[in-house]
N, C-alpha and C positions, 0 to 999 in steps of 0.2 A: 343446588346445595351440596350434592355429593362431589360435584367437581371442585367446589371451593375447599371442601373437606380434604379431598385428595391432595390438592395443591398445598394446603397448609401443613398436612402430615409430611409431604415431600420436603418442604421447606425446613421444617423442624428437624427431619432426619439429615438433611444436608448440613445444616448448622451443626448438629451433633457430630457428624463425621469430621467436619472442619475443625471443630473444638478439639477432638481427639488427635487429629493431625498436628495441630499447633502444640497441644500437650506433649506429643511424642517428640516434636521437634525441640521443644524446650528441655526435654529430659535426656537428649542425646549427650553422650560423654565419651571420652577416650581415656585410656590409661597409658601414661608415659613413664618409662623407667630409664633414669639417666645418672650421670655422676653427680656428686655433690658439688655446690659451687659452680654450676656449669650453665646457668642461664640468667638472663636479666630479670631480676625479681621484683624491681620496685623500690629497693632499699637505696638510700642516699639519693632520691630523686630520679632514679633510672626508671625506664620503661618496665612495667610488669607485663612480660610478654605473654604468659598464660592468661592473664585477665583480659588483655587486649584481644587475644584470639576468641575468648568467650563472648565479649562485647560485640565483635564483628560477626560472629557466626552462630552464637547461641550454643555453642558446643562446650560443655564443661571439660576441664582438664584435671584428671586426677594424677598428680606428679609425685613420683617416689624416686628415691636415689639409692645407688649401690656404691660400694667402696672400691671394687675391682672387678675385672672382667670374669674372673672365675666365680665370683658371687652371682653375677648376672647369669653365667651359663648354668649354674646349679639351680637357680630359681626357674629358669626357662625350661630346662631339661627335666626338671623334677615333676613338671606337669600341674603344679599348684598355683601357677601364675596366669594372669589374664591380662596381658599387655598388648597395646596396639602399635606403640612406637617405642623402640629401644635404641640406645646409642652406645654400641660396642666399639672397641678399637679394631684396627685393621686385621690383626691375626684372628681375633675372635669372630669377625664378619666372615672370614673364609671358613673358619670351623663350623659355624652355624649353617653356612651354605652347603658344605660337605655333609652335614648331618640331616639335610632337608628340613631346616627348622625355620626358613625364612620365605616369605612371599615375594614373588617377582613384582616390582613396582611398575605401575602403568604411568610412564612419563608424560602421557597426555594430560594427566591430572597434575604435573608438576612443571607448568610452563616457566617458572622462575628458575628451573635447573640450568636454563641458558647463562645465568650469571656466575655459575661455578667455573673456575679457571680450568682450562684444558690440562693443566699440569696435574690436576687432581681427578682426572678421568682415566679409565682403562688401567687402574692400579692393580698390582698383583693379587690383591685380596678379592677383587671383584673385576676381573679383566674385561668382562662384556657389559659392565655398567647395568646389571640387571636387578641387583638387590639392595643397593645402597646409595645414599646421597651424602657427600662429605659435609660435615658440619664445622669442625675445627681441626687444626693441626698444631704440631709443636715439637719441641725437642726436649730431651732429658738433660738436666744439668745439676749443679750442686749449689744450694743455699749455704752461705757461710757468714759468720759474725766477723766484720771487718776489724773489730777491736782485738779479737782473739787469734784469728787466723791471718797471718802476715805472708805466708809462703805462696808460691805459685800452686795453684790447685789443679790436681789431676785426679783420676780415680784412685790412685795410690793413697791419696790423702785420707780417704775414708778408712784406711787400715793403719793410720799413724797412731802409735800407742799414746802419743803426747796428748791426744784428745779423748782418751778412754773414758767412757761413761758420759760423753757429751756428743755422741754420734748417733744420728737416727738412721733408720735403713727402711726401704720399701717393705711393707707387709703383703707382698704378693710374689709368688716364685719367678714369674717371667721377667719382671723388671730387675729383680735382685740378681737373678742369674745372668741377666744382660750386662750388668755392670761388672760382675766378676769375669765374664767371658771377654768383654772389651778390654779389661785390665791385662788379661793374659794374651791378648792378641788374636782371639778366636772370633769366629762369626756368631753373632747373637742368635742365629737360626741353626747352629750345629745340632746334629743329631748323633754325633760321635760320643759314645758313652764314656770313653776315656777323657775326653775334653770336658764333658758334663761333670764327671767325677772330680776332676781337678778344680773346676769352678766351685763345686760344692765344698770341697776341702778348704778352699780359701775363704769361703763364707763362713765356714765352722771356726777358722782361725780369727776371723773378724768378730764373731759373736761376743766374746768377753768385753770388746770395746763398745759394743752397741748399748745405748741406753733403753732404746725401744724400737720395735718394728711397728711402723704407723703408715697411715694414708692421710686422710684429711686432718688428723690430729697434729700434723706438722705445723699448721698455721699457728697454733698457740704455743707449741713448745719451741719453735724457732724464734718466734717474735717476742716471747717474754724471757729469752736467754736461758731456758732449760738446756738447750742443746746449741752447739756451734757449727755443726756440719749436718747437712741432710740432703740427700739426692731427692729431686722431685721434677715435676713438670714446669716447663718455662712459663706457661700460661698463668701460673700462680704467682709469678715473681712480681708482677705489679702490685698486687694486694698485699703481700708480705713485706716488700720494701717500703710501701707507703705507710704501713703500720709501724715499721721500725727502720729508720734511715741507716742504722748500723748494719743491717743485713744486705749482703751482696748476693749476686747470682752469676754463675759462670758455666759455660758449656765447655768441658775439657777438650783441648786441642787434639788429644790422641783418640778421638772418635767418640760418637754418641749414638743415640737411638732416636729416630724421628718417627713420630706416630701420627696417624690420621684417624679420628673418631668420626663415625658416620651414622646417619639415621636410617633405620631398618624397620621392617614390619615382620613380627613374628608369624609363623605359619598358622597358628591357632586364632589370629585376630578375627573378631566378628565385625569389625568396623574398618575394613580396608580403605574404603573411599574417605572416610573421615580422617583416617590416619594420613593418607596422601594429601588431604586438604591442610592438615597440620604442617606436613613436611614442606609443602609449597609456601605456606605462610612463613615458615622459619627461614626460607630462602628469599624472602622479600628483602629488598635492600635495607629498608629502615630497620627491620627486625634484626637481619644479620649484623648490621652496624651496632645496634643496641647491644646484642650478645657479645660481639667482639669487645666492645669497650668495657662492659661490666666484668666479663670473665678474665679478660686479658689474653686468652688464646688467640693464636693466629687464625685469620679466616681465609678460606679458599674462595670467597665471594669477591670477585673483581671489583664490582661497584662500591662495596663496603669498604674494601681495602683503600680505594682512592679517596674515601671521605675521612679516613683515620687521621690523627695529628701527625705532622711531619716527624716528630721525635719518636713516634711509635713506628712508623714505616721505615725508618732509618736505624731502628734498634737491632743490635746484633744479638739480643735475647729473643726478640719476638719474630724478627725477620731477618735471620742470619745470612751472611754472605755465601756465595756459590761454593767456596772452598769448604766451609763448614758443612754445608748440605751434602756435598759430594763425599764428604768423610763420615757420613752418618749412615746408619743401617735402619731398615724397616723391617718389623717382625712379619713373618709368614706363619701360617699354621703348620704345626708339627704333626707327626704321626701319633696315633693313639698310644702306641708303645713308648714313644719318647715322652709323651705328656704324662704318662704313668710314671715313668722313670724320674722325671723332674719332680713330680709330686712327692714320690718316695724320698728323693734327696733333700727336698725342702723341709720335710718332717724331720729328717736327721739333722738339718742345719738349725732348725728351731730348738731341737732338743739338745743341741750342743755336740752332736756326734754320738757314736755308739760306744766308745772305748770304756767310759766310766760305768755305766749301767745299761747294757744291752736290753734288759727287760723293759725299760721305759719306752724304747723304740718300738718293741714288740707290741706292747699295749696300745701305743698311739696307732701303729699300723692296723691292728685289729679294729680299733674304733673307726679309723678311716675306711676300712673295707665294709664295716657295718653300715656306715652312712651311704656308701655306694650301693649296697645291696637294698636298703630301704628305698632309696631313690628309684631304683630299678623296679622294685615291687609296686610302688605307687604309680609309676608310670604305666606299667602293665595293667594295673587295676583300672586306671583311667580309660586305657584303650578298650578294655573289655566292656566298660560301661557305655 
């Protein structure tokens, strides 16, 4: 009798443990932090990538978005975020590596990495291919209203007084300065303070012409005719032009910026293996194809590229010719000193310069310094805990 009792208790205990394991498996989740409009989400009959991942693995995806790389950096460095997968741009990847804020990826867990084109490996922001997996790439160009803008479009067009009050501009320093630097014939990665000062002065001259500094808000503003000119990422051209056939997109012949956005794992992730499983899933051919079709961004995935429609693969917007690519520049990380200098100049640009009311700039700079101090205190406090 005692034997039977022991066996029964053992069976019940085993069933209890199995139940706990199943419960824990169901409760597994990862937090993903990415750009807006940057994944196939099930709208318009497309694949809902995150739901499909959950269906196949049982792992829930908590998906949140940011508007620019600086917002992502502030969130990660502030210590108040708990993300497992993030998708920063090239220069931000290298900045996070330098700050020791990324985990090295175990590529044994990413077998689908073999589908990534060799052209997108060993890039300057992660030369040893240790911390990132390319997700999408693209170029910077200019949206324009075909009915309103008839001239040949260059970066100078964004400074044309004829379109005053109907020009949109990037609401992030790095891209805005890149346009001004390209216009002046400088490198987008210059750390020369005199060149950066000139770029800032040109942006200050442009400010009275600018209707608004925006990021994703561009979709509504350019589509409904509120603005007639706006620089933005080529990947969004398909969506915008589909919504309004009067909108065109051009990559200026006098040089542009090429970007590569990659999937990375933050240092503090508690779900590294699950994060790698998600990254591998995103590199699967059917998923990479779904994301490329939905977002419009160019894919580094060789098999997904082959499955795209001919008109997309031959497009000079999404897959420009070699001359355009050779005439483009890719961001690299800048020194902390240069980044701070650009931040200071950007505040000056947004405030319209210092000549009219220098106290406004002083107040803004003090506020900016207070935010940095608060972030440092919070980060230090977290470390002590």
